N, C-alpha and C positions, 0 to 999 in steps of 0.2 A: 139362871145366870148367864153370865158372858165369860167366855175364855177363850183368850189367844195369847201366844207366847211368841215373841220375835227375838232373834239374835241378828244384828248387822253390824255393818262398820259405816262410818261417815269420814270421807276424806274430801281435801279440797279439790276442785276440778280444774283443767286448764282454763286459762282466760277465754271467754266466750262459747264454752260450752254449754252452760246453763246448768239444768237440772239433769243428772243422769241417774237413773235407777236401774240396777241389776240384780237378778236372782241368782244366787249360787247354791240353793237349795237343792240338796240331793235326797232322792227318795221322797216319801209322801208325808214328811214331817211337817209340812204347810202343804195343804193341798192347794193345786194350780187355780183353783176358784178364788183363793182367798189373796194371793199374792197382788192382783192389780189394787185391793183396798189398801195395803201398806204404801204402794206406789203412790196412789192417790192422796193418802194422807201427808204425807211428805210434801207433795206439789202444792196443797192446799194451804199447809203450814209456811211454806216459803215465803209467801207473800208478806207475813210479819216476821222479819228478822229478830234475832235475839238482843241486838243490840239497842235499836232507837225504835224498831218496828220497822224499818224500811226493808224492802224485799232482799231476799238472800240471792245470789248470783253465783255460779260456777261451783257446784258441789256435788259429791257423787255419793250415793247410798247404795250398799250391797246387803241384799237380804242374805245372811250365810245359813241359818237354821232356825228353828222353833218348834212349836208344838200347838197342837189342837186337840178338842174334845169333840168327839163323834155328835154330842146332843148341844152342848155347850157353846160351839164355835159359830161364829157367822160372819158375813162380810162385815158387818158393823162394828163386832168385837175386834176384828183384824184391824180396821181403820181406827178405832180409838186407840189400839197399841201403838200403832204408827205415830198417832199425834202426840201420845205421851211419849214416845220415845224422842221424838222431835225436841219437846220441851225440856225433856232432862239431859240430853245430848249436846244439842247445837250452842248452848252458852259456854259450854266446856272447851268446845273445838277452837277455841280463839278466832272468832269472827272479826273481820276488819270492817270499818266503815270505809266505803269507797266513794270517791268523787269523779265526775267526768272531767278530764283533761282535754283542754282544746287545743288545737293547732292554731296559732295565731301568725297572721302575716301582717306587718306594720309598715308602711311606706312614710318617711318622715325626711324633711330637709336636713342636710348635713349638720347644720348647727343645733338641731334639737335631738340628735342620737343619744347624748349622754343623760337627758332629761327624761327620755322616753324609756330607755333602758332601765335607768332609777326606778320608774313608775311600774315597770314590769317585774321588776326584782321585788317590789314591796307588795305585789299583787302574787308573790310565791312563783312568780315564773320562771322557767329554765330557759336559758338563752341558747339556740341551735346555731344561728348563724347571722352575719351582717354581710349584706351584698352591697357594695357602692354601684350606683347608678349614675347616669347623665346629671341629675339634677336632685335625686334623694337616695336614702339609705333604704333596704329592704332589711327588716330585722324579722327572723323566724325565732318562735318561742313556743313553748307548751305552757300553759296557764290553766290554773283550776278555772271551771265556769263560774264557780261561786264567786271569784275575786274580779270577774269580768264587767259585773253590773256597774253601770255609770262609766265605763270605759272611753266610750264616744266623746263625750263631753270633756273628760280630763285631757284626752288626746288633742282634742281642738284647742282647748286652753293651753296646752304645752307647745303648740306648733303654730299657733295664730290662724287655726282653721285649714293650715295645709296638710295635716296628717290624715292619713287613710288606713283603715285596717280591715282585715277579714278574718273569719275564724270558721273553723270546723272541729266536728268531734274527732279525737284522736284515739282515747283509751281511757281506762278507768284506773285509778292508783290510790292506795290507802292514804286516808285522811290521817295528818299528823294527830299525835295523842293532845295535844293542846287546843287543836281546834276541835276535836271530838266532843270534849267537854263542852265547849261554846255552842255546838251544833245540838247536844243533848239538852242543853239549858233553854235552846231556842225552841225547840221541838216540845218540849214540856211545858214553856210559857204560853205556845199556840193551842196546846190540847186543852191547858186550863182556861184559856180564853173562851174556848168553844163551849165549855160546859155551862 
């Protein structure tokens, strides 16, 4: 048989910290040689997040206690216990779907500022600033990457080809609930199409 018992806590991590594993087991309740198997289990499982199957970011697992059997415990048993713990616990932790937010810099003629800001707002953009220049206005905004596809064509149309923009990754932010459902439907449709 196989025997492994683990007690653990799961909590959100600080943005950018990734997966953090800590053992707070005191004594020999979980022998040291089995602890890396629990850590590995969560690390392997985090590539398939509980919401839509996207990788999980920024969470901490603390192994707090457990138990073993002198004959029936093994690294494989503790890894299996870690995977089962992930499957049972993570969906209950309130995971959020995150999307990349881009720092967008747009340069447009004065006459087109209103149209361009309106378009960025429709793309769920958050305006940061407007800086008037000699012949154009610089608009800074944070916009979800998923909303930026096709932007160059729309910008050129709105500015008669005179608008320019650049963007770079800024951070991840939670996806609004109404959009999570759309993403879930699209991902499920793609998965079905591959079958």
